[in-house]
C-alpha positions as a Markdown table, in Angstrom:
| # | Residue | x | y | z |
|---|---|---|---|---|
| 1 | Met | -11.6 | -13.8 | -13.0 |
| 2 | Ser | -14.3 | -15.0 | -10.1 |
| 3 | Phe | -12.7 | -15.5 | -8.3 |
| 4 | Leu | -11.1 | -11.8 | -7.8 |
| 5 | Arg | -14.7 | -10.3 | -8.1 |
| 6 | Asp | -15.7 | -12.8 | -5.0 |
| 7 | Phe | -12.7 | -11.9 | -3.2 |
| 8 | Tyr | -13.3 | -8.5 | -3.5 |
| 9 | Thr | -16.7 | -8.8 | -2.0 |
| 10 | Arg | -15.4 | -10.5 | 0.6 |
| 11 | His | -13.0 | -8.6 | 1.7 |
| 12 | Pro | -13.1 | -4.6 | -0.1 |
| 13 | Asn | -10.8 | -3.0 | 2.6 |
| 14 | Leu | -8.0 | -5.8 | 2.1 |
| 15 | Val | -7.5 | -5.2 | -1.4 |
| 16 | Met | -8.1 | -1.3 | -1.2 |
| 17 | Trp | -5.2 | -1.9 | 1.1 |
| 18 | Val | -3.2 | -3.6 | -1.3 |
| 19 | Val | -3.6 | -1.6 | -4.4 |
| 20 | Leu | -3.4 | 1.5 | -2.4 |
| 21 | Ala | 0.1 | 0.0 | -0.9 |
| 22 | Ile | 1.0 | -0.5 | -4.4 |
| 23 | Gly | 0.6 | 2.6 | -5.8 |
| 24 | Met | 1.9 | 4.3 | -2.9 |
| 25 | Val | 5.2 | 2.2 | -2.4 |
| 26 | Ala | 5.6 | 2.7 | -6.6 |
| 27 | Met | 5.8 | 6.5 | -5.8 |
| 28 | Leu | 7.9 | 6.1 | -3.1 |
| 29 | Val | 10.8 | 3.8 | -5.4 |
| 30 | Trp | 10.2 | 6.0 | -8.1 |
| 31 | Ser | 11.0 | 9.8 | -6.3 |
| 32 | Ala | 13.8 | 8.0 | -3.7 |
| 33 | Lys | 15.9 | 6.3 | -6.6 |
| 34 | Asp | 18.1 | 9.2 | -7.3 |
| 35 | Val | 18.4 | 10.1 | -3.1 |
| 36 | Gly | 20.8 | 7.3 | -2.3 |
| 37 | Leu | 19.1 | 6.1 | 0.7 |
| 38 | Leu | 20.4 | 2.4 | 2.0 |
| 39 | Pro | 18.5 | -0.2 | 1.9 |
| 40 | Thr | 17.5 | -1.0 | 5.5 |
| 41 | Gln | 16.6 | 2.7 | 5.3 |
| 42 | Leu | 14.5 | 2.2 | 2.0 |
| 43 | Ala | 12.6 | -1.0 | 3.6 |
| 44 | Ala | 12.1 | 0.7 | 6.6 |
| 45 | Leu | 9.8 | 3.6 | 4.2 |
| 46 | Ile | 7.9 | 0.6 | 2.1 |
| 47 | Val | 7.0 | -1.1 | 5.4 |
| 48 | Ser | 6.0 | 2.4 | 6.8 |
| 49 | Thr | 4.9 | 3.4 | 3.3 |
| 50 | Ile | 2.1 | -0.2 | 3.6 |
| 51 | Leu | 1.3 | 0.6 | 7.0 |
| 52 | Leu | 0.1 | 4.0 | 6.4 |
| 53 | Ala | -2.2 | 2.8 | 3.0 |
| 54 | Gly | -4.2 | 0.6 | 5.5 |
| 55 | Leu | -4.6 | 3.4 | 8.0 |
| 56 | Cys | -5.6 | 6.0 | 5.3 |
| 57 | Val | -8.2 | 2.7 | 4.6 |
| 58 | Trp | -9.0 | 2.3 | 7.4 |
| 59 | Ile | -9.8 | 6.5 | 8.4 |
| 60 | Ile | -12.1 | 5.8 | 4.8 |
| 61 | Asn | -14.2 | 3.6 | 6.1 |
| 62 | Trp | -15.0 | 4.6 | 9.0 |
| 63 | Glu | -18.8 | 4.8 | 9.9 |
């Protein structure tokens, strides 16, 4: 547990990015389950969602 706390202390933006990306990808996969997307289309949406989560964290941390 101390490893996670130390990692968060050193890299808070990265941890926020990962947590936000996991939540956003979970919502994306759940909402797209009955749409009938091809695997490559779903993969492209997942990559775009992960990048969007990183952009959101970057914008939130503007000072």
